[in-house]
SELO-254855 format. One line per 2 residues: number of its first residue (from 1); their letters; for each residue x, y, z of N, C-alpha, C, O. Coordinates in pm, whole numbers, plus 50000, padded with zeros to 5 digits. Example, Ala and Ser with C-alpha at 12.3 -4.5 7.8 and 13.67 -1.06 7.14 Angstrom:
1> as> 51319:49431:50780:51230:49550:50780:51320:49670:50780:51424:49668:50846 ~ 51285:49775:50708:51367:49894:50714:51290:50003:50787:51341:50114:50804;
This chain:
1> xx> 50154:44096:46087:50159:44176:45925:50062:44281:46025:50119:44374:46082 ~ 49946:44265:46039:49862:44320:46079:49889:44399:46234:49779:44439:46274;
3> xx> 49988:44430:46322:50001:44454:46376:50080:44598:46332:50057:44714:46366 ~ 50187:44537:46237:50257:44660:46145:50219:44751:46090:50281:44858:46096;
5> xx> 50066:44731:45997:49983:44793:45936:49939:44872:46025:49935:44989:45989 ~ 49892:44843:46165:49817:44929:46218:49881:45026:46326:49828:45101:46408;
7> xx> 49986:45003:46304:50146:45128:46354:50158:45215:46274:50158:45333:46310 ~ 50171:45178:46147:50194:45285:46014:50054:45351:46013:50056:45442:45931;
9> xx> 49937:45340:46071:49825:45414:46022:49848:45490:46148:49821:45606:46117 ~ 49886:45487:46287:49857:45563:46361:49983:45667:46363:49991:45753:46451;
11> xx> 50081:45653:46258:50197:45734:46250:50117:45826:46204:50068:45919:46268 ~ 50099:45791:46046:50024:45843:45960:49935:45965:45989:49933:46068:45921;
13> xx> 49831:45931:46144:49739:45991:46199:49830:46093:46252:49789:46208:46244 ~ 49960:46074:46311:49976:46196:46398:50065:46293:46338:50071:46411:46371;
15> xx> 50155:46217:46221:50221:46358:46101:50082:46432:46065:50079:46551:46094 ~ 49987:46385:46018:49925:46436:46003:49854:46586:46064:49834:46700:46023;
17> xx> 49828:46497:46203:49782:46617:46319:49913:46730:46335:49896:46839:46390 ~ 50007:46700:46294:50113:46769:46332:50128:46869:46211:50167:46981:46245;
19> xx> 50102:46849:46061:50111:46938:46006:50017:47009:46007:50031:47125:45970 ~ 49890:46961:46052:49766:47064:46082:49808:47212:46165:49808:47332:46138;
21> xx> 49837:47140:46264:49847:47214:46380:50004:47333:46342:50035:47424:46419 ~ 50074:47303:46223:50217:47387:46179:50149:47456:46092:50220:47547:46048;
23> xx> 50031:47456:46039:49955:47543:45943:49907:47637:45983:49925:47751:45940 ~ 49799:47588:46119:49686:47708:46207:49845:47796:46250:49891:47893:46189;
25> xx> 49890:47745:46339:50038:47847:46378:50061:47941:46308:50033:48053:46350 ~ 50120:47926:46181:50175:47968:46077:50061:48094:46043:50105:48206:46017;
27> xx> 49932:48073:46045:49836:48148:45957:49818:48241:46074:49780:48353:46041 ~ 49836:48221:46209:49788:48303:46319:49884:48442:46308:49955:48436:46408;
29> xx> 49915:48551:46241:49999:48663:46263:49993:48704:46347:49893:48650:46395 ~ 50039:48790:46437:50042:48916:46542:50017:49002:46439:50083:48983:46337;
31> xx> 49914:49119:46441:49931:49242:46373:50056:49318:46425:50095:49275:46533 ~ 50122:49412:46379:50240:49504:46416:50143:49605:46494:50024:49629:46480;
33> xx> 50260:49663:46598:50213:49730:46691:50293:49780:46761:50398:49717:46775 ~ 50273:49944:46853:50391:50013:46901:50339:49960:47051:50228:50009:47068;
35> xx> 50366:49904:47129:50373:49912:47302:50451:50033:47382:50563:50066:47343 ~ 50394:50094:47488:50456:50211:47535:50375:50234:47619:50252:50226:47608;
37> xx> 50468:50278:47757:50439:50296:47892:50415:50468:47918:50516:50538:47907 ~ 50306:50525:47947:50292:50691:48022:50276:50668:48158:50248:50576:48234;
39> xx> 50306:50805:48161:50320:50823:48365:50227:50975:48372:50225:51051:48275 ~ 50162:51002:48484:50109:51096:48495:50104:51123:48635:50053:51039:48709;
41> xx> 50171:51274:48701:50101:51258:48812:50060:51389:48856:50122:51490:48824 ~ 49929:51392:48949:49828:51472:48976:49870:51494:49139:49895:51410:49225;
43> xx> 49868:51652:49146:49908:51675:49329:49796:51753:49325:49744:51785:49218 ~ 49735:51799:49479:49684:51867:49538:49722:51903:49675:49831:51873:49722;
45> xx> 49633:51966:49739:49663:52026:49862:49577:51909:49981:49456:51905:50003 ~ 49703:51808:50056:49628:51736:50135:49478:51785:50246:49486:51882:50321;
47> xx> 49409:51738:50241:49300:51753:50357:49250:51674:50458:49144:51681:50521 ~ 49343:51596:50464:49325:51456:50597:49449:51372:50612:49508:51321:50516;
49> xx> 49490:51358:50755:49578:51306:50795:49510:51175:50873:49403:51160:50931 ~ 49659:51061:50839:49617:50942:50910:49701:50922:50964:49809:50908:50907;
51> xx> 49681:50907:51146:49783:50914:51222:49763:50736:51273:49662:50670:51297 ~ 49899:50706:51273:49949:50549:51337:49959:50591:51471:50001:50702:51504;
53> xx> 49902:50462:51583:49976:50483:51685:49958:50379:51744:49860:50312:51710 ~ 50044:50329:51850:50047:50200:51924:50009:50197:52082:49999:50298:52151;
55> xx> 49989:50045:52133:49984:50089:52274:50095:49967:52299:50059:49855:52261 ~ 50225:49980:52359:50322:49883:52391:50294:49857:52528:50280:49946:52612;
57> xx> 50285:49746:52549:50292:49715:52698:50369:49576:52766:50333:49462:52734 ~ 50463:49599:52849:50516:49430:52884:50498:49412:53036:50505:49503:53118;
59> xx> 50476:49301:53060:50469:49259:53195:50497:49098:53218:50502:49025:53120 ~ 50515:49051:53337:50548:48920:53364:50452:48849:53390:50479:48734:53427;
61> xx> 50335:48881:53384:50192:48816:53335:50112:48859:53250:50060:48970:53243 ~ 50094:48723:53151:50005:48801:53041:49853:48871:53061:49795:48943:52980;
63> xx> 49805:48827:53194:49671:48898:53190:49654:49004:53227:49548:49064:53206 ~ 49782:49067:53311:49810:49226:53370:49858:49299:53215:49827:49413:53179;
65> xx> 49926:49219:53152:49960:49309:53035:49837:49326:52937:49815:49442:52902 ~ 49760:49234:52891:49624:49237:52844:49581:49360:52915:49629:49471:52892;
67> xx> 49469:49331:53019:49408:49441:53089:49473:49592:53116:49396:49679:53157 ~ 49620:49624:53093:49687:49731:53104:49651:49771:53004:49559:49853:53014;
69> xx> 49698:49741:52867:49719:49777:52731:49535:49804:52684:49511:49885:52594 ~ 49462:49758:52726:49315:49793:52669:49275:49914:52773:49202:49997:52720;
71> xx> 49304:49937:52895:49286:50055:52968:49372:50169:52898:49354:50289:52918 ~ 49454:50123:52827:49582:50266:52791:49486:50301:52646:49483:50416:52600;
73> xx> 49401:50176:52577:49393:50162:52438:49256:50247:52426:49218:50314:52331 ~ 49180:50220:52573:49044:50281:52559:49080:50426:52637:48980:50494:52619;
75> xx> 49152:50485:52696:49187:50613:52730:49236:50691:52613:49194:50803:52583 ~ 49358:50603:52526:49376:50672:52402:49255:50725:52308:49241:50844:52278;
77> xx> 49179:50633:52270:49053:50659:52182:48977:50750:52214:48949:50848:52146 ~ 48919:50709:52376:48855:50842:52410:48904:50974:52385:48821:51057:52349;
79> xx> 49029:51012:52399:49117:51152:52414:49088:51183:52286:49037:51291:52260 ~ 49127:51065:52156:49087:51141:52022:48964:51174:51981:48944:51272:51908;
81> xx> 48855:51079:52033:48707:51135:52000:48678:51269:52029:48598:51345:51975 ~ 48791:51295:52163:48730:51389:52231:48817:51534:52175:48809:51655:52196;
83> xx> 48891:51456:52105:49003:51563:51984:48915:51623:51894:48922:51741:51861 ~ 48821:51532:51848:48756:51575:51716:48762:51457:51604:48746:51454:51482;
85> xx> 48796:51352:51712:48794:51201:51549:48656:51159:51570:48588:51165:51672 ~ 48633:51124:51474:48508:51069:51464:48547:50900:51501:48627:50841:51429;
87> xx> 48484:50833:51616:48529:50661:51659:48527:50574:51558:48590:50469:51568 ~ 48446:50607:51430:48478:50484:51325:48579:50515:51217:48605:50461:51109;
89> xx> 48633:50631:51288:48792:50658:51188:48849:50605:51232:48932:50545:51164 ~ 48848:50590:51353:48971:50481:51458:48964:50312:51449:48898:50236:51520;
91> xx> 49033:50289:51363:49072:50167:51331:49188:50081:51392:49298:50136:51404 ~ 49168:49914:51443:49257:49783:51509:49363:49817:51358:49299:49901:51295;
93> xx> 49433:49800:51316:49534:49726:51249:49663:49638:51270:49751:49607:51189 ~ 49646:49603:51423:49747:49498:51437:49730:49457:51604:49680:49543:51678;
95> xx> 49770:49333:51659:49772:49302:51785:49839:49180:51776:49817:49083:51704 ~ 49945:49205:51882:50019:49112:51926:50064:49052:52057:50075:49134:52148;
97> xx> 50094:48917:52090:50134:48918:52201:50218:48814:52201:50197:48717:52128 ~ 50342:48825:52298:50428:48708:52249:50527:48709:52364:50563:48818:52408;
99> xx> 50583:48580:52427:50635:48560:52570:50807:48567:52543:50862:48510:52449 ~ 50865:48635:52628:51034:48596:52580:51049:48573:52708:50997:48622:52809;
101> xx> 51168:48449:52682:51214:48398:52798:51325:48495:52850:51407:48553:52780 ~ 51312:48503:52995:51451:48630:53037:51538:48555:53025:51520:48435:53044;
103> xx> 51667:48612:52985:51812:48576:52998:51892:48690:53063:51871:48811:53063 ~ 52006:48604:53128:52076:48718:53230:52241:48692:53157:52306:48589:53169;
105> xx> 52282:48812:53084:52379:48855:53016:52497:48848:53088:52606:48841:53032 ~ 52480:48848:53231:52615:48822:53326:52650:48646:53349:52758:48594:53374;
107> xx> 52559:48601:53336:52596:48445:53355:52564:48375:53230:52628:48273:53204 ~ 52497:48405:53171:52485:48385:52989:52380:48252:53033:52397:48144:52977;
109> xx> 52269:48268:53138:52193:48133:53160:51994:48220:53152:51963:48337:53172 ~ 51932:48138:53126:51803:48149:53154:51783:48161:53341:51830:48105:53441;
111> xx> 51694:48257:53311:51688:48294:53451:51548:48194:53526:51526:48166:53644 ~ 51477:48159:53404:51349:48088:53453:51221:48189:53466:51113:48146:53507;
113> xx> 51236:48300:53435:51153:48409:53434:51109:48444:53248:51183:48457:53151 ~ 50951:48450:53260:50919:48507:53168:50839:48668:53123:50769:48727:53206;
115> xx> 50857:48709:53016:50761:48842:53032:50716:48874:52888:50785:48878:52787 ~ 50572:48897:52905:50538:48897:52777:50488:49055:52738:50447:49145:52812;
117> xx> 50509:49049:52594:50507:49165:52509:50401:49191:52454:50358:49107:52375 ~ 50339:49287:52472:50186:49317:52360:50212:49459:52301:50256:49560:52355;
119> xx> 50177:49439:52196:50144:49532:52081:50020:49574:52016:49991:49509:51915 ~ 49933:49678:52054:49783:49694:52006:49828:49865:51918:49858:49973:51969;
121> xx> 49817:49826:51786:49819:49938:51705:49691:49974:51632:49608:49886:51607 ~ 49671:50109:51597:49527:50171:51543:49594:50254:51481:49711:50286:51500;
123> xx> 49480:50313:51362:49511:50450:51273:49394:50534:51317:49294:50477:51360 ~ 49397:50643:51311:49292:50733:51308:49285:50845:51168:49381:50898:51113;
125> xx> 49178:50855:51143:49182:50940:51025:49096:51096:51080:48976:51113:51101 ~ 49207:51189:51090:49154:51308:51128:49099:51382:50988:49199:51403:50920;
127> xx> 48983:51428:50921:48936:51493:50781:48970:51584:50840:49065:51634:50780 ~ 48932:51667:50971:49019:51848:50995:49129:51834:50949:49114:51716:50915;
129> xx> 49219:51854:50923:49349:51886:50888:49395:51924:50996:49473:51863:51069 ~ 49335:52057:51015:49431:52181:51111:49374:52118:51255:49364:52198:51347;
131> xx> 49344:52005:51275:49319:51925:51396:49418:51813:51440:49422:51739:51538 ~ 49495:51830:51333:49596:51683:51337:49678:51703:51485:49698:51622:51576;
133> xx> 49722:51870:51466:49821:51846:51617:49795:51839:51750:49866:51813:51847 ~ 49641:51875:51734:49573:51877:51859:49545:51684:51886:49605:51637:51983;
135> xx> 49475:51606:51817:49497:51509:51776:49602:51415:51817:49588:51321:51896 ~ 49743:51461:51736:49856:51354:51809:49872:51384:51966:49907:51293:52041;
137> xx> 49845:51520:52018:49867:51504:52157:49773:51464:52241:49797:51432:52357 ~ 49671:51461:52193:49573:51412:52277:49574:51257:52289:49529:51184:52378;
139> xx> 49637:51227:52172:49650:51066:52161:49769:51029:52286:49756:50948:52378 ~ 49878:51109:52259:50010:51097:52389:49947:51072:52513:49928:50974:52586;
141> xx> 49919:51199:52513:49832:51229:52677:49758:51113:52715:49760:51077:52833 ~ 49673:51031:52604:49544:50988:52663:49590:50831:52712:49521:50754:52778;
143> xx> 49763:50798:52644:49766:50714:52690:49839:50598:52569:49845:50481:52608 ~ 49881:50622:52458:49920:50595:52357:50048:50567:52373:50106:50675:52386;
145> xx> 50120:50485:52379:50283:50477:52415:50362:50509:52270:50482:50529:52290 ~ 50330:50515:52157:50432:50522:52041:50330:50562:51924:50240:50488:51886;
147> xx> 50355:50677:51878:50290:50766:51750:50445:50686:51606:50567:50681:51594 ~ 50342:50652:51549:50427:50550:51458:50427:50634:51311:50478:50580:51213;
149> xx> 50371:50759:51302:50401:50812:51191:50228:50896:51168:50123:50876:51229 ~ 50256:50978:51070:50156:51069:51003:50153:51050:50881:50257:51076:50821;
151> xx> 50037:51002:50804:50029:51018:50639:49929:51131:50628:49825:51145:50693 ~ 49995:51227:50509:49902:51333:50517:49837:51280:50350:49913:51234:50265;
153> xx> 49678:51299:50327:49678:51243:50190:49532:51304:50154:49484:51392:50225 ~ 49475:51262:50056:49350:51357:50028:49238:51268:50034:49236:51162:49972;
155> xx> 49128:51316:50119:49012:51233:50122:48911:51182:50004:48870:51067:49991 ~ 48886:51276:49933:48857:51264:49756:48927:51250:49660:48946:51359:49607;
157> xx> 49000:51129:49585:49106:51126:49488:49065:51132:49363:49149:51148:49275 ~ 48884:51117:49320:48869:51123:49166:48886:51187:49079:48883:51156:48960;
159> xx> 48913:51320:49143:48981:51446:49059:49120:51439:49047:49171:51452:48936 ~ 49189:51418:49150:49330:51377:49092:49350:51242:49021:49456:51233:48959;
161> xx> 49262:51125:49018:49314:51017:48968:49256:51086:48803:49335:51092:48709 ~ 49125:51128:48791:49109:51150:48626:49196:51237:48559:49220:51225:48439;
163> xx> 49247:51329:48635:49400:51417:48562:49515:51327:48602:49608:51367:48532 ~ 49542:51264:48648:49693:51184:48655:49662:51108:48493:49740:51131:48400;
165> xx> 49556:51030:48478:49538:50935:48390:49545:51015:48249:49606:50975:48150 ~ 49470:51135:48259:49469:51177:48121:49609:51220:48079:49663:51204:47969;
167> xx> 49668:51290:48213:49797:51270:48163:49901:51198:48105:49988:51225:48022 ~ 49849:51036:48216:49949:50903:48156:49927:50912:48004:50011:50929:47917;
169> xx> 49787:50895:47992:49742:50898:47847:49829:50950:47717:49901:50888:47640 ~ 49797:51078:47724:49867:51163:47666:50028:51128:47665:50083:51113:47556;
171> xx> 50103:51117:47785:50238:51083:47779:50268:50974:47675:50349:50985:47583 ~ 50179:50849:47709:50186:50770:47610:50204:50753:47466:50289:50695:47398;
173> xx> 50077:50832:47434:50065:50870:47314:50177:50956:47230:50192:50938:47109 ~ 50256:51054:47309:50320:51137:47239:50470:51057:47192:50550:51083:47102;
175> xx> 50467:50903:47340:50589:50825:47295:50597:50748:47191:50697:50730:47122 ~ 50459:50686:47173:50424:50623:47068:50425:50698:46954:50457:50626:46860;
177> xx> 50406:50797:46925:50406:50899:46782:50580:50911:46779:50647:50900:46676 ~ 50626:50931:46894:50778:50962:46839:50875:50850:46780:50979:50860:46714;
179> xx> 50812:50752:46821:50837:50573:46792:50795:50569:46635:50871:50555:46539 ~ 50678:50584:46633:50655:50572:46469:50678:50667:46337:50659:50633:46220;
181> xx> 50729:50812:46392:50802:50915:46357:50919:50831:46286:50919:50785:46172 ~ 51027:50823:46391:51128:50754:46338:51171:50631:46294:51285:50584:46291;
183> xx> 51038:50573:46253:51007:50401:46202:50976:50434:46080:51021:50368:45987 ~ 50894:50539:46060:50836:50574:45923:50725:50526:45908:50694:50478:45799;
185> xx> 50631:50528:46025:50468:50453:45975:50432:50563:46109:50495:50645:46176 ~ 50285:50507:46099:50132:50642:46142:50115:50538:46272:50137:50416:46274;
187> xx> 50061:50643:46401:49987:50530:46528:49821:50519:46465:49746:50587:46395 ~ 49819:50444:46508:49693:50358:46440:49601:50364:46595:49641:50436:46686;
189> xx> 49495:50290:46607:49395:50297:46703:49485:50184:46845:49580:50114:46811 ~ 49450:50185:46961:49475:50129:47068:49435:49973:47054:49320:49942:47024;
191> xx> 49517:49894:47073:49499:49776:47087:49437:49725:47204:49339:49651:47209 ~ 49525:49783:47328:49502:49735:47485:49555:49815:47537:49630:49888:47472;
193> xx> 49537:49832:47666:49544:49886:47776:49526:49875:47913:49417:49854:47966 ~ 49656:49892:47984:49619:49844:48126:49699:49989:48194:49771:50068:48132;
195> xx> 49662:49992:48327:49697:50084:48416:49697:50058:48532:49596:49996:48567 ~ 49799:50088:48643:49864:50064:48775:49871:50225:48832:49876:50336:48779;
197> xx> 49869:50169:48974:49905:50351:49049:49964:50321:49140:49945:50222:49211 ~ 50070:50428:49152:50172:50461:49247:50112:50564:49318:50073:50659:49250;
199> xx> 50092:50569:49468:50019:50650:49599:50164:50761:49680:50241:50704:49757 ~ 50178:50864:49660:50247:50904:49752:50207:51005:49809:50190:51102:49735;
201> xx> 50180:51020:49939:50176:51077:50037:50296:51133:50107:50410:51087:50102 ~ 50238:51278:50197:50317:51299:50271:50346:51230:50380:50274:51132:50398;
203> xx> 50443:51252:50474:50473:51132:50552:50548:51164:50649:50666:51140:50622 ~ 50531:51217:50772:50654:51245:50897:50595:51184:50987:50480:51144:51006;
205> xx> 50724:51182:51061:50709:51102:51209:50772:51163:51344:50884:51214:51334 ~ 50713:51161:51463:50704:51256:51511:50794:51193:51650:50771:51075:51679;
207> xx> 50896:51269:51734:50945:51145:51826:50862:51154:51963:50907:51186:52073 ~ 50783:51131:51943:50671:51027:52066:50705:50897:52089:50713:50831:51985;
209> xx> 50732:50830:52202:50730:50695:52221:50792:50653:52363:50891:50710:52408 ~ 50733:50558:52423:50748:50536:52553:50738:50655:52685:50812:50689:52778;
211> xx> 50588:50699:52628:50491:50748:52734:50461:50690:52864:50342:50660:52871 ~ 50511:50670:52946:50464:50610:53036:50458:50667:53190:50435:50607:53295;
213> xx> 50494:50844:53157:50462:50891:53323:50380:51033:53308:50343:51074:53198 ~ 50365:51078:53388:50214:51170:53369:50275:51309:53316:50256:51410:53384;
215> xx> 50351:51317:53186:50406:51428:53149:50302:51455:53041:50245:51359:52989 ~ 50269:51604:52998:50201:51647:52925:50244:51721:52800:50321:51817:52797;
217> xx> 50201:51679:52726:50270:51687:52552:50176:51803:52510:50062:51796:52555 ~ 50208:51914:52427:50176:51976:52376:50125:51958:52220:50152:51852:52164;
219> xx> 50050:52064:52147:50008:51991:52005:50127:52026:51912:50139:52149:51914 ~ 50213:51973:51837:50314:52004:51765:50269:52090:51649:50148:52105:51638;
221> xx> 50348:52147:51560:50320:52213:51452:50306:52092:51332:50374:51993:51304 ~ 50211:52138:51288:50197:52030:51130:50209:52056:51015:50183:52173:51040;
223> xx> 50218:52056:50950:50232:52053:50801:50231:52004:50692:50326:51949:50637 ~ 50079:52026:50634:50065:51860:50571:50131:51917:50458:50232:51848:50443;
225> xx> 50128:52011:50364:50183:52008:50261:50084:51991:50133:49970:52035:50128 ~ 50156:51916:50025:50094:51837:49923:50089:51662:49914:50166:51585:49973;
227> xx> 49982:51627:49827:49942:51472:49808:49958:51474:49663:49935:51573:49593 ~ 49997:51362:49620:50044:51323:49459:50016:51184:49422:50100:51103:49464;
229> xx> 49915:51135:49351:49875:51045:49313:49982:51019:49156:49975:51117:49081 ~ 50026:50962:49131:50103:50852:49028:50030:50740:48927:50021:50621:48956;
231> xx> 49986:50792:48820:49919:50681:48769:49982:50595:48637:49998:50668:48539 ~ 50013:50476:48621:50048:50471:48461:49988:50380:48403:49938:50292:48473;
233> xx> 49978:50373:48296:49936:50337:48200:50039:50222:48105:50158:50245:48081 ~ 49970:50110:48062:50034:50055:47929:49929:50068:47808:49808:50067:47830;
235> xx> 49981:50080:47681:49948:50118:47587:49992:50028:47495:50106:49985:47513 ~ 49934:49990:47408:49970:49897:47251:49914:49915:47143:49826:49832:47119;
237> xx> 49937:50018:47044:49881:50080:46954:49915:50018:46822:50030:49977:46806 ~ 49829:50008:46728:49807:49932:46585:49896:50075:46529:49892:50196:46550;
239> xx> 49989:49963:46432:50083:50035:46304:50035:50076:46202:50011:49992:46115 ~ 50001:50229:46171:49933:50205:45994:50030:50271:45858:49990:50257:45742;
């Protein structure tokens, strides 16, 4: 009998707790709101080029590949600095070395030999955009085996960001007001806001690659064009 009474008491307590939780949840109503997304894009003339280049070396001996790549990289960096790039604006972005077992596709057998492939990748920021073509030629003539691309951008993006943000907010408010008008309500104060950025810079790739001979390459023509910043905002407005 004693055990039955205790069990009944526990069940009553759980029931009471459950009722209290339901009342709290029912009383926590969310305020009505309109949630919208706005997009703003600001465009300006590019004033900086970011050049991606790499040193690609293959050799049967790993140490030889490492030494050869180091020599080519040093020559390429020196050439870029001489062409006007600050040494602090040249950055390593990747370094990989892997071994490939040699395979004879005529006999369908491995030969027992190995080839080591090394890739050392860099980026160089050219702050004087008018010298971008000269830097490209200097890198190739200096030792770079591949030019991976040129990204044209704006060195100081604060003004563009501010402009894009204003446009995105205005776009979001316009959408909210159109929705509110269709529903017969008014847009109130914003309850929450978040933003994220999509950045698009001009990009071009040049046909340099596999420069293992003594050929000399002239500076290619460069057309930087414009660079754009797209900013998105998500705003939740109250309804009045």
